[in-house]
N, C-alpha and C positions, 0 to 999 in steps of 0.2 A: 713693759719695762722697754726702754727707748739705748738702744748697743751700736757701737758701726762695726763693719766688718773690717775686712785686711785690705779690702779695696776703698775706706773710706765712705762705703754706705751704707746709712743711716737703716736697721733692723727692728723691729719689730717681735718680739718673744713671745711667746705663751708663758703664761705663771703656773699654770697646771699641768703641761708637757714638755714644757722647754722648747717646742718648734717653733721657728723665726720665718718672718714674711718680708718683705719689701715695700708692703706696704698698709697703712693704719685699716684701708679696708677690706684688707684679706686676713688680717688679723680678727678682725670682728667677725667676718663671716666662718671663719677660724672656731670660734670663742661660742658660735651657736649649737655646737657638740656637746661644752658641756651646758648651756643655759636652756637649750629645749625650743630656745625661742626660733620661729619660722618664717619667712616674709611671705604673703600670703595673698590671693586676690582679692582685690574687693569685692567685684562682681559675684565670682561662684563660690568661695572660699576656700579653693584649692590653696594648698601649701606648700612649701618647697622648700628642699637646704640650701639654693644660693640665688641670688638675688637675679643672675641673670636669667634662671630657667625660670623666675616668677615675670619679668621680660617677655621673652620668648611664648611663655603661653598670654602675656596680654594679649599676643598678636592673632589669639583662635575669637579676641573679641571684636578687637579691632579691622579684623582683616589686612592689617599692613602684612606685604611680601618684600622685603628691604631685598634679596638677591636672587635678580635676574639669568637667566641664562645669554650670553650672549648671541646664540645659535637659534634658539625657535624663540626665546620670548616667553619662556614659562618662569615663575615666580616662586619664590620659595621663602618661609616664614624664619627657616637656619639654613646658615651655610652647610653648614654639613650635608643636609639636605640636596644645595645643589650641585655639592661636588661628587653625590652618589648621581644625580640625573645627568651630570656631564661624561657617567662613562657611557650611558643611552649615545654618545653624538661618538664619541671615542673608540667604541667597544671594550674598552677596557672592562677585563672581568679578573678581577685582584681575588678571587676568593677561589681554590680549587678543591673539587672531594679526591680524597685517596684512594678512593676505589675506583669507582671509572672515572676520573677527569673532568667531570662536566664542571666548569668555573661558572660564577655565577657577579653580580654585581655588588651585591651587598652580602655581607656577612649572616645577616639574618637568615636568608635566604640558602645560604648552604647549611645552617643550623637545621632549618627546616629539611634539606633534598637529604641527609644523612638518615632521616629518617626511614627511608625509603629503602637503606641498607641494612640499618638496626629493627627495623618494624617499631619501632618506639610510637605509640597515639599516646599522648599526655593525654592527651580534653578527651573524657567521656561524660556523655548524656546519663544523667541523675535520672533520666525519666525510662528508658531501655536499654543502658549501658554502653551503647554504640559508641566506640572510639575515634578519634579523629589527633591528623598529625599537624592541624594547624587550628587555632583558635580560632580564626574566622568561619574556620566549616562548621565547628559547635556550635557556633554564634546563630550561621544558618539552619544550620539540621536545629535546632528547638523552636524554630519557625515550623516546621511540619507536626509540633507537638501542639504549640501554643494556636497556628493557624495566624496567625500575626503574617498579614503579608503589607508592608510596608512602602514597596513604590507599584506606583500605580499609572496607568493609562492617562494624558489627559485628553487624548482625542472618545478613547471608550468607555475608560473609566476601570477598566481589566486590570486586578491588582497582582504583582508577585512579589514572593519570595527572596529573590535577588535583583539586585539593581542587571545583574547582566541579561537576566532571561527579557527585562522592560527592555531591552535595550534591546536586542534581538526580534520579540514586539514592533516596538515601533518600525520595523522594517515594512512590515504587514502592510503598515499607513505611507509610508515615503515611498515604496516600492523598491527601496534601494538595495541592493545583494554582490555587497563585494567582494566575495568571493569567485575569481573565474576560473574557468578550469584553459589553461592552458594550449588543450588540444582541439576542441570541440567548440570551447568560446560559451557554452551554459556556464551560468552563472547564481548563484547560490545565497543566499542569509547567513548563512551557519558555514564557517571554516570545516568541523568536521562533517556537514552533507555534501561539502565539495570533494573532502579526502577518501568520503565512502563512493562518489560518482566516480573518481580516478580510475579506480578498480573496476568500470566496466572497460577501461583503454587498457591497462596494464592485466587486466584474466589475473587478480590474484583474488582468492577465496580463502581468508585465513582463519574462517569459522567453517569444523567440520563435522560430520554425525557420525557418534562412535559405533550406532546401529547399523547402518549401511553403507556409509563413505561421502555418501554427499556433501559437497561443500559448498557455503554461501559466500556472498559479500558483507553483508550485515549477521551481525549478533542477534537480534531481533528476528531474522528470517530463519535461524536456525533455531530458535526456540519456539517457532511457531512450526517448523516442522516435527520436531520431536515429538507435536501433539500426534502425530499421524500415528508414533512410534508404540506411545501410551496411550492413546483414546480419550486423553482428557480436552474436555470443550469447556471452558471456564465459563465463556459467555453464556447464560440463560436468557431464553423468550420469560418473560413475567405472565403472557397472554398464553401462550400454547406449550409452553415445557421444553421446545425447540431450544438446543445446545449448537455452539458453534465454537471451532478452534480461534477463530479471529473477531476481535470485535466489531470491526467493522463490516462483517456479511452480519451480524445480529444488526446493526442500525439498520443496515437494506433489511433484512427478514422483517424490524419492523414496518417496516412502507406497507406490507402485505398488508396489515391487520389495519393501517392507517388511515392506506388509500394514498399516501401522497407519492406523486413521481413529480420530486424534483427538476430534472431535465426535461425541457421543451424543445419541438422543433419551429424552428421561426418561418417555415415553409410553408408546414401544414398545419402546426399546432399540435401533433401529435406528440404524447409526453410517455418519462420512463421511468424507471424505478431508479438505474444505474445509470452513471453516465458515457459506460462504455456502450449500451443499448443505443443511448443517441446517435454516438459515433456512428457506429454500423447503420444505424438507419438511415444515417446523413446520405449515404453512398446509395442508398436509394433513387436520391436526388439529383446529385453529381454523375450517377453514372460509373463511380468508380469501382471497379475492383481489382484490392490490391496483390488476390493472391493467385498466382499462375499455375498451371502444370506445366513442370516441363517435361511430359510424354506430347501430350495433343494440344497444347495452347490455350485450352480452356480457362476461365480466368472466373474469381466469385469475389463477392463480397464480402466474408467470414473466412477465415482460414480452417474454422473447422467444417467449411464445409467441402472444400481441400484437401484435407484427407479423409472424409468419406470418397468424392472421387477418385484420388489415387485407386480406393477398392477396388475401381470396374478398370485397371489396368493389373494390378496387385493381384486380383483375384480372391483379397484374400474376405473374409465372411467371418466376426469373431463372434460375431453373438447368434448361440445356437440353442439350439430349445433342447432341452432334457426330457423330452416326451418322446418326437418323432426323428431325432436330430439333426432338421432341417436347420442350417447356418444362412444368418442375414449380417449384410454391410453393416445394417445402423440400429441401432437398441429398439427405436420405436418401431422398427417391420417385427423383431422379434415381439415386443408385448403385443400388438395388436395380432401375429399367427398364434399367441397362445391361446387365445379366446376363441379358437379353432378347436382345440382342446376340453376349453374349461364350459364350451359355450356361451360366455359370458358376451352380450350385445348392450353395451354401456350409454348407448345412444338412443332415443326414442323419439317417435314422430308425437306431437302433441294432437293431431289431425286425425290421425287413422291406427295410431297405438305401435306401429311396424317399431321393428328396432334393428339395430347395425350396428357389425363389430367396428366400424370406421367412424368418425365424424364426419369423413368426406362423404362417404356415401349417405350420410343423411342429411346434409346440404342437397346433394344430387335428387334424394327422391323426393327431397320439399321442394322441387319443384313442378314434381306430376300435381301437388296440389293449389300452388300459384301460377301453372300456365305457363313457369319464364320457361325462354331457353334462349341462352348467352353468346350461344356462341354461331352465328349466320355463313350461311354460305356468299363469297361473295359475287358469284357466278349467279344462281340460278334466284339468291335469296331466299333458300330454303334455312331453317335457325333449328337447335340440337339443345339436347340438355346439358353434352358432354359434349368437351370439349376434342375426345378422341371419336365420337359419332362423325363431328361436322369432315374430321381429318379423312375417315375410312369414304363419307359422303364423296370429298374433292376427287377422288380418284374413277369417278364414275365421268367427269369432266377432265379429268387428264392420262385414263385409262391407264394410267401406272397399278401396275397385279406385281405385288414383292417379292412374294409368297409363290415359291416354283416349287413340283413336286421332283423329286428325284429320279422317280423310275420312269416316268413318261413325258414329265417337261409342262403338262399343264401350269398355270398362273392362273392366281386368283389374288383379289383384292382385301381380302379377309386373311388371318391366320386361321381364325376356326370351319374357314369352308375349305382351305387346305388338310385339318387336320381329318375333315367327314369325308373330305375326297381319298385320304389315304386309305381309309375304310375298306375304297374297291377293289385295293390293293391286296391289302393283307386278312380282306375277308372277315375283320372284326366285325361285330354287332352285338355295342353297348348295351340296348336296351330291349328289354325282355315282355312279353303280355304276360300277367300273372295268372292268364287264366287258360289259355291256350299254349302260352309259352313260345309260340314265334318269336323271334326277335328280330331287328331294326338297325339301320348306320343312325338312325339319325331319332331324336327322342321324337318330334315332329308328328312322324311317321307312325312311332307307335299308339301316339296317341288320337290319332287317325281309326287306327287297326280295332282299338279299343272301342270303337260306337258299333265295331259288327257286334261286340256281345251286349252293348248295354242298351241299344235301338237306338 
């Protein structure tokens, strides 16, 4: 029915509900409420209550984006989307949270944000019942069940669950590190990595152990640390059954079985299981000794070597023998010492069968069979199986006698000569004849005496 308003403008009224419209087209659209007729897309079959909604929808097929940003040139299918986008330039955030005062450019963002206060998680996984504040988070989560990884790297073919993961992965190919530390200039592929790095400068350690109070920069480091208290070792070797606190330690351990040594020295070709071992090894070529003693100035290739060296100044001997109480600066020294109690001699000569407590002693012993004397005297050319023997020999040329008697002042080239000399003052005669009981200051003198009895 056509009528006229008080202003004389033509109006179109609905015969069913009596509503008035200024145009015939608006009335026709309104009538679809009653007829059930909906404009639909001939390409994909989607239907809409309004023709204008169909027009906007068609742009998803045509790619048309008629609304452009004058600032950055971005274009949009809807005018409303352009208006929201402009807020990124103006900084306008018209939707505010009444709880914490955070503000947002979109109302939908505020609605999602409010769930952090209410705890509402309306989107639930039908497989494991996990719930989420956003539908998009549920969609991504479902891929952990389906195994779907829709985002693939065009360079190496690796695929990812989220587009964001692919973006970060691509930086491994491009070398891009868009997040930089303002203090030291270090750059990172992920913003989160940069934020964690900043704690090195600020000293912030937000993750604390409830057992011992130690605090850490990263949550993952705290999780690993907690295993030192619980004894948990979740990573096990399938070959020998050894278990480890960290996955990385298992990876390195497996190289002991496979023989893999992926880190090689460019100078001499030596290869190593760990990168750290290669770094230390390279110092043997460069001469670098970055760890220095504050007391005497000695420098060392490894920090561990400096720690052990400092015990010569402090007198600390942290490794003690449970049998005799003797203590040592190094754990290997204690291990070797324990063999004097157990009688263990694990290093055997393949030529004559002699066995030794130390591997080093076996190496020196082998020179008896090979005739090798690797330490020559630079003065007379005499050579020796041990470096220590060569150094003592050099005193025959230099006249040095570093061991002096506190009683009579006599001095000696060798410490054992001083020990024997001291017996002339103390009267000690530690070597006794088992036949007649005569005692001697030297073992050699006792052996010579024994010939009287043996003939």
